[in-house]
N, C-alpha and C positions, 0 to 999 in steps of 0.2 A: 648566283650562277646555277644553271640548270642541273639538277641532280642526275639527269639522264646522260649527261656528257661525262661526268666524273664518277669514279667509284665512291661508294658510300662515305668512308672517312674523309676524303678530300672535299666532297660536296658540302660538308657541314662547316668547313672553315670560312671565316669572314673575308671572302675574296674582295669585297668592296673596299676594304681597308688595306689588305695585304698587297693588292696590285698597285694602288697609288704609292704605298710606302716603298715598294720595290723600285718603282719608276723614279721616285725621289732619290733613293739611294744610288741608283745608276746615274742619275743626273749629277748627283754630288761627286761620284767617281770621275765623271767627265770634267768637272770643274777642278778636281784635285789633280787630274792628269795634266790639265793646262797649267795649273799653279806650279807643277814640278818641271815645267819647261817642255812638255810633250813627252812625258815618261810615266809609265805605270808605277814605277818605284820612285820614292818610298811610300807614297800616299794611297794611290788609287787601288792597287792590288790588296793592300792590308784592309782598306775600307770595305771592299766587297767581301773579303774573307770573314771579317768580323761580323758583318751583317748576316752572312750565311750561318755562322756559328750561333749567334744570338737569336736568330730566327728559329733554329732548332730548339734552343733553350726555351723560347717563348711558347712554341708548340707543345713542349713537354709540360711547361707550367700550366697550360690551359686544361690539362687533364686532372689537376689536383682537386680533391674534394674539399668542400667548404669546411667541414669539421677539422680537417688536418691543417688548413690554412689558419683558421682561428686559433688552434692549439699552438701553432708555431710562431704566432705574432710576437709574444714577449721573449721567447728564446732568440728569435732573429734580431730583435731590438738589442738584447743584451750582448749578442755576439758582435754586432756592428759597433756598439759602444766600446767594447773591449778593443776592437781594431783601431778605433779612434784614439784610445789611450796609448796603444802601441805606436801609433804614428808619432805622438809626442815624445815617446822614449826612443824609438828606433827608426823613425821615418827618414826617407831620403829627401834631400833638398833639391829644389828645382825652381829656377826663376825667382829666388829669394824667399820661397815658401817651403814649408815642410808638410807635404800633403800625401806622400806615397809610401807604400810598403813594398820593398823589393822581395818578391817571393821566388826569385830564380827564373821560373818559366813565365812570369807575368809581373807587371808593375801595377799594383792595385791602389786605387784611390778610395779608401773606405767612406769618405764623406759623400761620394756619389751614391753609395748604397743606402745611406741614411735617408735620402730623399724619398724613395718609395717605402722604406721601412717605417718612417715616422707616420706616413699615411696608414699603413697596415696596422700599426700598434694602436693608433688613436681610433681607427674604425672599430677594432676589437674592444677597446675600452668603452666607447660610447654605445656599442651594441649591448654590452653587458650591464650598462648603467641603467637603473630603473628610470622610467620617464619622469617620475615625481622628483627626482634628484637633479634633473638637467639645469634647473635654475638655482641650485645651491652651490656652495663652495666645493662640494665633492665632485662637481663636474669641471671645476677650474683648476684647483690646486694640484691634483695628481697629474692632469694633462700638462699643466705648466712645468712641472718637474721633468716629465718625459721630453718636453721640447727644449727646456733650458740646458739640460746636460749635454746633448750633442751639439747644440748651437754654440755653447761656450767653448767646447773642444775645437770646433771648426774655426771659430774666430781666433783661437790661439795659433792657428797654422801659419799665417792668417789667410782666410778665404771668405771674404765678405759676400761674394756672389752666391756661394753654396749655402752659407748661413741664411741668407735672405730666402733662398729657394726652400730650405727646410721650414722656415717660419711661415712662408706663404702656403705651402701644402698643408701644414698643421692648422693654419688659420682658416682655410677653406673647410676642413673637416669640422672644426669647432663651430663655424657659422652654420653649416648644414645640419649639425647635430641639434641645433635649436637653442644654443646658449643665448641668454638675454641680450638684446641689442644694446642696452646701456653699457654692458661690459666692453663691447667693441668700440663704442663712442668714447668711453673712458680710456681705453687703450690708445685710441687715436690722439686724444688730447695729451696723454702721457708721452706718446712718441714725439709730438710736436715740441714738447718741452725738452725731451731727452736728446733729440737729434743734434741741436747745437752743442750740447755738452759732449756728446759722443764724438762729434767732429773735432772738437778742441782737444779732448783728452783721450779718446779711444782709438782714433784712426792713426795708422802709420802715415809718415810723410808722403809716400807715394800714393796712398789712398786719398789723402787730402787734395793732392794735385789733380787726381782724376775728377774729383767733384768740382773743383774750381775750373778745371779745363772744360768740363761739360757745360758749365754756365757761360763760359766765354772762351771757346777753343781758339779763336783767332788771336787771343792775347799772347799766345806763345806757340805759333804755328810750327816752329822747328824743334820745339822741346816737348812739353807735356801735352800740347795740343796736336802733335804730329799725327797720331793714330787716327783721330776723328777727322782731321783735315784731309788726309790722304784718302780715307774711306769715302768721304763726301765727293771728292774729286772723281774717284773711280766710279761711284754710282751715277753721278751726274753726267760723266762723259759717255756712259753707255747709251744714253738717249732712248729711243723707242725700241730698236731692235738690236742694239749692241754693236760692238766693233767686229764681231765675228769670233768663232771658236778658235782659241789659241792666239788671239791678237790683243790681249789685254796688256797694255804697256805698264800700268801701275804695278801689277804683280810681277811681270816678267823683268822689269827694270829695278825691282826691289824697292819701289817707293812705298808700296802698301805693306805694312807690318803684318805678320801672321796671316798671310793670304790663304792658308790651308786650314786654319782653325777658327779663331774668333771672328775673322773678317772674311770668311769664305763667301758670304752673301755679296760683299762688295766685289770680290773677284768674279763671281758669277754675273752680277749686274753690269759690269763693264763690258763683258763679252756677249751677253744675251739681252741686255737692256731691260726696259720696262716689261716686255713680253715674258722674259724669263722670270722676272720678279713676281709677276702676277701668277705664273704657273706654280711657283713655289708656294705662294700664299693660298692658292686654290687647293693644293694638296694638303697643306696644314689645316685648312678649313674642313676638308673631307674627314681627316683623322679626328679632329676635335668634335665635329658633329656626331661622328660614330661613337666616340667615347661618351658624350652626353646622352645619346640614345641608349647605350648600354646601361648607364647609371639610372636613367629614368625608368627603364623596364626591369631593373634588377628585382629579385624576389623578396628581399628583406632589407632591414636597416643596415646591417653589416655590409652587404653587397653594394648597396647604393652609395654608402660613404666611401667604400674602397674604390669603386669605379670613378666616382666624382673626383676623389683626391688624385688618382693617377692621371686623369684627364687634365686636372689643374696643374700637375707637375709638368706635363708636356707643354701646356700653354705657357707656363712661366719661362721654360727654356726658350721657346721660339720667340715669344713676344719681347723678352728682355734683350736677346741677341739682336733682333731686327731693330729695335729702338736704339740699341747701342751703336750699331754700325751707321745709323742715320743721324747720330748726334742727339737723339731724343732721351738718352739715358747715359749715365756715366759708364766708362769701360770697366766692367767687373769680371771679365774672363769667363763668360758663359758661352759655350759653343752652340752652333745651330744644329738641332737634331737631324740625323740621317744625311747631313751634308758635310759637317766639319769632320776633320780627321781626328780620331781619338777614341780609344777603346772604352774608357770609363763612361763617357757620356753615351756612347752607343749601347753599352750594357744597361745603363739606367733606363734609357728610353724603351729598350726592348723588354725590360722587366715590366714597365708600365703597360706596354702592348700585350704582353703575355698575361698580365693580371686582368686586363679588360677582356681578352679572349676567354679567360677562365670564368669571369662573371657572366659573360654572354652564354657560355655553355651551361652554367648553373640555371640560368633563366630558361633556356630551351629544353633542358632535361628535367625541369621541375625540381631543381636543387637537390638532386640525389647525392648521397654521400659515399659514392664509390667511383672507381675508375672505369666508367662505362663509356 
């Protein structure tokens, strides 16, 4: 955006991503308005307010100097790990899971915070690791411990989707840090062996049903396959240009479960059709392309890993949710960024955006270590 139009501080903001994000959030508010039967409450108003609050948070984050961020990586990791332990001891129950801490003024889901924090701590770890050690056990064992502790605590909640998100973000950082490819191949082979065992002995009954339903949703269309079946009906019935704003029968007649959270894309697609879906995909493409550009142009190893990991976290959110609602992945309870109703997911994704804005500022200012 032309600097002659806006005052100095505003002209330096990444408007090419903030404008699309704001449009996506407003579009999400329209979908939530419709999902509530034509009412701003209880979803749309809160959705917009949360975006505004977390946008301010992201703008403040963008001013942090790099030395402070690196210094705070391990304390931040330790603090969130303690919160995860407190969830096991004091956490509130909801939907059969124990994932939240009731803080009075807010209901916090610490596992959401661990998604960006695991990226931060691993970026700091591999930045400080000498290049000669990247192929040794010193690059693998400490990082493995950093990943295993929060992943184990999240699986105890149980929250398979968030655990997978943590592992995915961490895996991207390890791959980009240059760990030997044979380790990733070995991990893939081990996963192929472990998955059947985990399915039999590690998953809860409802999680097993989600997997079997994903493989054959029509086998139980009124039971375990109900979510995916109704989601497919909603998306398919939207056609090219949808049924029209506020005319979605699947959500309004309560056929579609969770039309304001996990299945908000299906709610949107029924009313806005393929055109609306392509618009959403276009905006996500703009955001992810900007994130990759920030990572590619970052001034040093820490910044590159940090930006790439945050971009990967946003990608995981969006891709898994979209695959889930179309029946291409099991239902794992991952919301769609900037469209689904929910404060914790909005907070996580805006932390990712704030971090990317921060790295972008480091690049443009020559990586100065002050609040300039």
